[in-house]
C-alpha positions as MATLAB code, in Angstrom:
seq = 'MHFNTKIRYDFVGNRNKFFIASGILIVAGILSLLLFGLNFGVDFKAGTNMDISVGKSLTQQDAKELLAQAGIEDVAPTVGGTGSDRVSARFDEVLTQTQINDIQTEFKTKYGEQVSAEVNVVSPDMAQELGIKTIWAILIASLAIMLYVMLRFEWRFAVAANIAILYDAFVVIALFSIFRLEVDLPFIAAVLTTIGYSINDKIVIFDRIRENQRFAQIKNKEKLSEMVNASIWQTMARNIYTVLAVLVVAICLFIFGSESIKLFALAKIIGLASGAYSSICIASPLWMILKGKQKPKKPAKVSTQP';
ca = [
     -33.129  -11.621   15.477;
     -30.694  -11.327   18.409;
     -26.992  -11.710   17.611;
     -25.200  -13.885   20.139;
     -22.051  -11.791   19.820;
     -20.432   -9.644   22.489;
     -19.969   -6.220   20.908;
     -16.995   -4.865   22.858;
     -16.825   -1.595   20.957;
     -19.391    0.161   18.794;
     -17.424    0.754   15.577;
     -20.472    1.867   13.633;
     -21.697    4.237   16.331;
     -18.277    5.913   16.457;
     -17.892    6.065   12.681;
     -17.727    9.867   12.592;
     -14.562    9.813   14.724;
     -12.913    7.458   12.237;
     -14.130    9.472    9.264;
     -12.718   12.695   10.760;
      -9.350   11.095   11.600;
      -9.119    9.581    8.110;
     -10.146   12.898    6.547;
      -7.365   14.730    8.413;
      -4.803   12.221    7.110;
      -6.148   12.595    3.557;
      -5.925   16.399    3.731;
      -2.376   16.209    5.126;
      -1.428   13.809    2.326;
      -2.930   16.027   -0.374;
      -1.117   19.096    0.981;
       2.169   17.186    1.124;
       1.743   15.965   -2.448;
       0.875   19.446   -3.700;
       3.728   21.169   -1.856;
       6.492   18.579   -1.971;
       5.338   15.814   -4.317;
       6.882   12.350   -4.103;
      10.532   11.538   -3.633;
      10.883    9.561   -6.859;
      13.718    7.091   -7.251;
      15.651    6.364  -10.405;
      12.786    4.195  -11.710;
      10.539    7.253  -12.116;
      13.024    9.924  -13.091;
      16.018   10.018  -15.346;
      19.128    8.641  -13.701;
      21.481    5.728  -13.189;
      21.531    2.980  -10.582;
      24.694    0.970   -9.894;
      24.948   -2.157   -7.747;
      28.608   -3.019   -7.192;
      29.817   -6.271   -5.641;
      33.386   -5.991   -4.302;
      33.757   -9.388   -2.597;
      35.145   -7.804    0.584;
      33.669   -5.909    3.518;
      33.590   -2.134    3.208;
      31.903    0.860    4.815;
      29.688    3.574    3.403;
      32.526    6.073    3.840;
      34.863    3.836    1.796;
      32.328    3.692   -1.035;
      31.725    7.440   -0.899;
      35.469    8.192   -1.129;
      35.896    5.907   -4.144;
      32.979    7.591   -5.917;
      34.526   10.985   -5.171;
      37.822    9.813   -6.659;
      35.883    8.889   -9.795;
      34.520   12.452   -9.978;
      31.060   11.751   -8.495;
      30.180   14.035   -5.576;
      27.089   14.442   -3.348;
      26.007   10.794   -3.594;
      25.042    8.750   -0.520;
      25.693    5.084   -1.404;
      24.265    2.278    0.704;
      26.235   -0.796    1.753;
      24.545   -4.168    2.143;
      24.877   -7.839    1.374;
      25.611  -10.739    3.711;
      29.128   -9.484    4.438;
      28.632   -5.767    3.763;
      30.257   -6.369    0.397;
      27.718   -4.744   -1.938;
      27.370   -1.060   -2.749;
      24.192    0.460   -4.177;
      24.464    3.971   -5.569;
      21.737    6.019   -7.261;
      22.613    9.016   -9.416;
      20.157   11.726  -10.418;
      21.738   12.074  -13.852;
      22.302    9.574  -16.640;
      25.975    8.644  -16.358;
      28.067    8.356  -19.469;
      29.918    5.122  -20.228;
      33.171    6.902  -19.362;
      31.891    7.822  -15.897;
      30.686    4.249  -15.317;
      34.087    2.892  -16.355;
      35.860    5.360  -14.047;
      33.770    4.187  -11.072;
      34.461    0.521  -11.834;
      38.178    1.254  -12.237;
      38.384    2.914   -8.802;
      36.702   -0.050   -7.099;
      38.843   -2.600   -8.990;
      41.998   -0.710   -8.091;
      41.244   -1.072   -4.378;
      39.431   -4.424   -4.217;
      40.770   -6.360   -7.209;
      39.410   -7.768  -10.438;
      36.636   -9.723   -8.666;
      34.633   -6.493   -8.530;
      31.486   -6.672  -10.669;
      28.825   -4.067  -11.346;
      25.222   -4.058  -12.525;
      24.167   -0.795  -14.151;
      20.577    0.300  -14.809;
      19.909    3.480  -16.747;
      16.476    5.115  -16.952;
      15.922    7.710  -19.657;
      13.423   10.592  -19.191;
      10.992    9.001  -21.690;
      11.136    5.661  -19.903;
      10.558    7.301  -16.510;
       7.478    9.125  -17.827;
       6.124    5.924  -19.377;
       6.578    4.019  -16.113;
       4.698    6.735  -14.218;
       1.740    6.633  -16.618;
       1.597    2.823  -16.567;
       1.633    2.859  -12.766;
      -1.423    5.131  -12.618;
      -3.239    2.919  -15.121;
      -2.343   -0.209  -13.142;
      -3.877    1.170   -9.943;
      -7.016    2.420  -11.739;
      -7.555   -0.861  -13.604;
      -7.021   -2.904  -10.422;
      -9.558   -0.754   -8.560;
     -12.111   -1.010  -11.376;
     -11.707   -4.791  -11.609;
     -12.219   -5.146   -7.861;
     -15.342   -2.963   -7.984;
     -16.827   -5.073  -10.788;
     -16.030   -8.284   -8.914;
     -17.681   -7.072   -5.710;
     -20.725   -5.818   -7.648;
     -21.160   -9.240   -9.268;
     -20.681  -11.152   -6.036;
     -22.572   -8.813   -3.719;
     -24.270   -5.556   -4.695;
     -23.298   -2.051   -5.753;
     -23.314   -0.672   -2.184;
     -20.668   -3.185   -1.129;
     -18.659   -2.316   -4.258;
     -18.751    1.440   -3.613;
     -17.820    1.053    0.063;
     -15.010   -1.391   -0.732;
     -13.545    0.717   -3.520;
     -13.528    3.906   -1.438;
     -11.757    2.012    1.347;
      -9.091    0.358   -0.831;
      -8.339    3.648   -2.598;
      -7.967    5.168    0.858;
      -5.479    2.411    1.771;
      -3.435    3.040   -1.373;
      -3.489    6.790   -0.735;
      -2.364    6.360    2.894;
       0.779    4.561    1.740;
       1.465    7.221   -0.896;
       0.720   10.089    1.516;
       3.015    8.815    4.278;
       5.840    8.271    1.792;
       5.332   11.853    0.629;
       5.146   13.311    4.157;
       8.307   11.525    5.365;
      10.138   11.946    2.007;
      10.704    8.219    1.498;
      11.881    7.062   -1.919;
       9.287    5.807   -4.398;
      10.480    3.128   -6.821;
       9.101    0.063   -8.624;
       9.038   -2.155   -5.468;
       6.937    0.575   -3.835;
       4.360    0.280   -6.654;
       4.311   -3.490   -6.174;
       3.653   -2.904   -2.468;
       0.728   -0.563   -3.240;
      -0.861   -3.065   -5.645;
      -0.480   -5.976   -3.212;
      -1.914   -3.734   -0.481;
      -5.052   -3.366   -2.593;
      -5.255   -7.157   -2.920;
      -4.875   -7.860    0.798;
      -7.215   -5.002    1.660;
     -10.091   -6.297   -0.434;
      -9.653   -9.736    1.151;
     -10.353   -8.301    4.614;
     -13.398   -6.456    3.346;
     -14.835   -9.483    1.550;
     -14.672  -11.493    4.791;
     -16.724   -8.890    6.677;
     -19.118   -8.236    3.779;
     -19.783  -11.950    3.406;
     -20.768  -12.166    7.076;
     -22.924   -9.035    6.765;
     -24.745  -10.549    3.795;
     -25.274  -13.820    5.684;
     -26.599  -12.077    8.798;
     -28.774   -9.798    6.685;
     -30.422  -12.824    5.100;
     -31.764  -14.089    8.428;
     -32.198  -10.831   10.338;
     -35.310   -8.694   10.342;
     -33.959   -5.166    9.865;
     -36.753   -2.750   10.728;
     -34.755    0.391   11.571;
     -31.267    1.891   11.515;
     -30.554    0.741   15.078;
     -31.050   -2.894   14.071;
     -28.956   -2.349   10.951;
     -26.151   -0.862   13.056;
     -26.348   -3.789   15.489;
     -26.142   -6.273   12.609;
     -23.051   -4.592   11.116;
     -21.327   -4.411   14.510;
     -22.090   -8.075   15.142;
     -20.684   -9.016   11.729;
     -17.472   -7.096   12.445;
     -16.935   -8.817   15.790;
     -17.829  -12.250   14.407;
     -15.002  -11.930   11.873;
     -12.588   -9.989   14.094;
     -10.422  -12.950   15.099;
     -10.072  -14.201   11.540;
      -9.137  -10.759   10.248;
      -6.562  -10.201   12.992;
      -4.901  -13.593   12.457;
      -4.804  -13.104    8.668;
      -3.264   -9.638    8.903;
      -0.791  -10.634   11.627;
       0.462  -13.600    9.584;
       1.496  -11.292    6.738;
       2.466   -8.392    8.996;
       5.024  -10.484   10.885;
       6.685  -11.440    7.593;
       6.726   -7.800    6.425;
       8.239   -6.636    9.738;
      10.946   -9.325    9.512;
      11.761   -8.183    5.970;
      12.006   -4.599    7.189;
      14.273   -5.448   10.130;
      16.479   -8.157    8.618;
      16.155   -7.513    4.875;
      18.651   -5.702    2.684;
      18.468   -1.954    2.070;
      16.913   -2.481   -1.347;
      13.847   -4.197    0.137;
      13.324   -2.187    3.332;
      11.079    0.466    1.760;
       9.011   -2.239    0.048;
       8.514   -3.922    3.436;
       7.662   -0.591    5.082;
       5.049    0.163    2.415;
       3.574   -3.299    3.020;
       3.428   -2.712    6.774;
       1.621    0.612    6.308;
      -0.766   -0.888    3.724;
      -1.634   -3.932    5.848;
      -2.321   -1.810    8.921;
      -4.431    0.618    6.900;
      -6.313   -2.231    5.207;
      -7.280   -3.780    8.535;
      -8.366   -0.381    9.848;
     -10.386    0.629    6.777;
     -12.209   -2.717    6.589;
     -13.632   -2.206   10.058;
     -13.799    1.553   10.480;
     -14.520    2.809    6.943;
     -15.897    0.176    4.555;
     -18.447   -1.393    6.905;
     -19.885    1.912    8.235;
     -20.006    3.277    4.660;
     -22.041    0.290    3.532;
     -24.407    0.807    6.479;
     -24.896    4.468    5.531;
     -25.663    3.546    1.911;
     -27.968    0.734    3.004;
     -29.753    2.994    5.480;
     -30.683    5.359    2.649;
     -32.337    2.555    0.687;
     -36.037    3.126    0.328;
     -38.124    0.276    1.736;
     -39.910   -1.789   -0.839;
     -43.623   -1.271   -1.011;
     -45.660   -4.398   -0.265;
     -47.371   -5.901   -3.274;
     -51.072   -5.091   -3.582;
     -53.355   -8.027   -2.916;
     -56.208   -8.327   -5.370;
     -59.680   -8.484   -3.755;
     -61.467   -9.557   -6.912;
     -62.761  -13.144   -6.989;
];
């Protein structure tokens, strides 16, 4: 069978280049995690988070001076909101009620009684529990996706897809570790949604591979490679449009969103880009390698007895 598809680039033939590049990123991520770990936010380590609404415009320096007057040093608060009227401050220790009251008093003294504050305290036990539940969430999501793909397709598709989506999740985690970006609960939500969008891209390509495989006569690895390349290019436009639709929204959130959502948007951007890459450059070539190792079925013996 000849595929009426213009193969502009041989993704499968250049798979080793992609595998090496991805391997280098994985090694760099592992080294960063071993040496530096993750920059956990208050959600995953003991501490206090305060969101203070003052009702008037202020600067980061104003907020920092008021915190210093309340006896809190070495804290870098962020200022956001529609009119730069909200202060978000994260403390590495669990503040006492007296310290919280002192902070509120300083802000009310300068900006009036309209000042309001939302305080979230995470104890060490709660932080540890959140970390364990996060690991379980990612493992369960990956296992469920593998089972779904195995039921809908076959085990080779499931293995290739699961390796690729775990790679996507690890890329987000690795880059946050390398660049020392804060990891909090929105970050975990971004990783889990990355897995969901990633598997969608892979299912689109795998579905086309299965359809082409049904009508193609694959006699050797060259034909198998041609079929996979054709399937990738036949679904290329759909994959690009799907990823771009979500990517544009994530970029807008990163540029125009508040400080509290910027890292979530950045994690989404990284995950979407990695998901599109791994669908084409990792998952599909991996399936071809696994399929190429399949032993051909022996033809059934025809009985010569009358």
